[in-house]
C-alpha positions in Angstrom: 26.4 -4.9 -24.1 23.6 -4.6 -26.6 25.0 -3.4 -30.0 21.8 -1.8 -31.3 22.3 2.0 -31.2 20.3 3.6 -28.4 19.3 0.3 -26.8 20.5 -0.3 -23.2 18.4 -3.3 -22.1 15.4 -5.5 -22.8 12.3 -3.5 -21.9 9.7 -6.2 -21.7 8.6 -9.7 -22.8 5.1 -10.2 -24.2 2.7 -13.2 -24.2 -0.7 -13.6 -25.9 -3.3 -15.2 -23.6 -6.9 -16.4 -24.1 -8.2 -14.6 -21.0 -6.6 -11.4 -19.9 -8.3 -11.2 -16.6 -7.3 -14.7 -15.6 -3.7 -14.1 -16.7 -3.4 -10.8 -14.8 -4.9 -12.4 -11.7 -2.4 -15.3 -11.9 0.5 -12.9 -12.4 -0.5 -10.7 -9.5 -1.7 -13.3 -7.0 0.6 -16.3 -7.7 3.7 -14.4 -8.9 3.4 -11.1 -7.0 3.5 -9.0 -10.2 2.2 -5.4 -10.0 -0.3 -4.2 -12.6 1.0 -1.0 -14.2 -1.8 -0.5 -16.6 -4.6 -1.9 -18.8 -5.5 -0.6 -22.2 -7.8 -1.4 -25.1 -9.5 -2.1 -27.2 -6.7 -1.5 -29.7 -8.2 -1.8 -33.2 -8.4 -0.1 -36.5 -11.6 -1.4 -38.1 -11.4 1.1 -41.0 -7.7 0.6 -41.9 -4.7 -1.6 -42.0 -2.9 -0.4 -38.8 -3.2 -3.7 -37.0 -1.8 -5.6 -40.0 1.0 -3.2 -40.7 2.1 -2.4 -37.2 1.5 -5.6 -35.3 1.4 -8.2 -38.1 -2.0 -9.5 -37.1 -5.3 -9.7 -39.1 -6.6 -6.2 -40.0 -9.8 -6.8 -38.0 -7.9 -8.0 -34.9 -8.8 -6.3 -31.6 -6.3 -6.3 -28.6 -6.7 -5.7 -24.9 -3.4 -5.3 -23.2 -2.0 -5.4 -19.6 1.5 -4.3 -18.6 2.9 -5.7 -15.4 6.1 -5.3 -13.4 7.5 -8.7 -12.2 10.3 -8.4 -9.8 13.1 -5.8 -9.9 13.9 -5.7 -13.6 11.2 -7.6 -15.6 8.2 -6.1 -17.4 5.6 -8.5 -18.8 3.0 -7.4 -21.4 0.0 -9.6 -21.8 -2.3 -9.4 -24.9 -5.7 -10.8 -25.4 -6.7 -10.7 -29.1 -9.9 -11.5 -30.9 -9.2 -12.1 -34.6 -11.0 -13.8 -37.5 -7.9 -15.9 -38.3 -6.8 -16.7 -34.7 -5.3 -20.1 -34.1 -6.4 -21.2 -30.6 -3.7 -23.8 -30.0 -1.0 -23.4 -27.4 2.5 -23.8 -28.9 4.6 -26.5 -27.4 8.1 -25.6 -26.3 9.4 -27.4 -29.3 7.3 -25.5 -31.8 8.6 -22.4 -33.6 7.5 -19.5 -31.5 7.3 -21.8 -28.4 8.3 -20.0 -25.3 8.4 -20.1 -21.5 9.0 -17.8 -18.6 11.8 -18.9 -16.3 11.8 -17.9 -12.6 15.0 -18.2 -10.6 14.4 -19.6 -7.1 16.5 -20.4 -4.0 13.9 -23.0 -2.9 12.5 -24.9 -5.8 10.4 -27.2 -3.7 8.7 -24.3 -1.9 8.2 -22.4 -5.1 6.7 -25.5 -6.8 4.3 -26.2 -3.9 3.2 -22.5 -4.0 2.5 -22.5 -7.7 0.8 -25.9 -8.0 -1.5 -24.7 -5.2 -3.2 -22.5 -7.8 -6.1 -23.9 -9.8 -5.0 -25.8 -12.9 -1.3 -25.1 -12.6 0.3 -28.4 -13.4 3.9 -29.5 -13.0 5.3 -31.2 -16.1 7.1 -34.1 -14.4 9.3 -34.0 -11.3 12.1 -31.6 -10.5 15.3 -32.6 -12.2 19.0 -31.9 -11.6 21.3 -31.3 -14.5 24.2 -33.8 -13.9 26.7 -32.8 -16.6 27.6 -30.0 -19.1 27.8 -26.3 -18.7 25.0 -25.9 -16.2 25.5 -29.1 -14.1 24.0 -28.6 -10.7 21.0 -26.6 -11.9 17.7 -28.0 -10.6 14.6 -27.2 -12.6 10.9 -28.1 -13.3 8.5 -26.9 -15.9 4.9 -26.0 -15.2 1.8 -25.1 -17.3 -0.6 -22.4 -16.3 -4.4 -22.7 -17.0 -4.0 -20.1 -19.8 -1.2 -22.1 -21.6 1.9 -20.3 -20.5 4.8 -22.5 -19.6 6.9 -21.6 -16.6 10.2 -22.9 -15.6 11.5 -22.9 -12.0 15.3 -22.9 -11.8 17.4 -23.3 -8.7 20.8 -22.2 -9.9 24.0 -22.6 -7.9 26.3 -19.6 -7.5 29.1 -21.3 -9.5 28.5 -23.3 -12.7 30.9 -25.3 -14.8 30.7 -22.9 -17.7 32.2 -20.2 -15.5 35.6 -21.9 -15.8 35.8 -21.3 -19.6 34.4 -17.8 -20.0 34.2 -14.5 -18.2 30.5 -14.2 -19.3 28.0 -14.4 -16.5 24.3 -14.7 -16.9 22.1 -12.1 -15.1 21.4 -13.5 -11.7 18.5 -11.7 -10.0 18.8 -10.8 -6.3 18.3 -13.9 -4.2 14.9 -13.8 -2.5 14.6 -14.5 1.2 12.5 -17.6 1.7 
């Protein structure tokens, strides 16, 4: 249960990308997302709205896409132009680093599908966690051509941490391969 008054769930996650068209095409073609809407340019050249409301340079301009990915996930993509923009992809270890994890029932088939897209690169080979609270989980990280890291996770129905807590992580419906 989320303890913020009036909040029932996470509404969306958002990523800033260098090329909105490329990212939308990847999300729709490779991942099967549905485009809900495009909007922009969002800007306030005469005021401070961008700085005050979004925490970006006052002269920043944003183009935005909102997508539906699967049964419960909304993904918002931003493409900014800004005078002070840093054009370096954060590593997962950097503050603000991030990735999008996708649950799969067939990691090998999912990996083959995604690496079939231009410039999608697997970061190493699939690994299986051998001890600890998530022993048995099989995973691999990938990088998209626009810098977003993905994780494919094949998660058994029972995990070691289930023995010590009633808390269960959300497990999306199992896709039919």
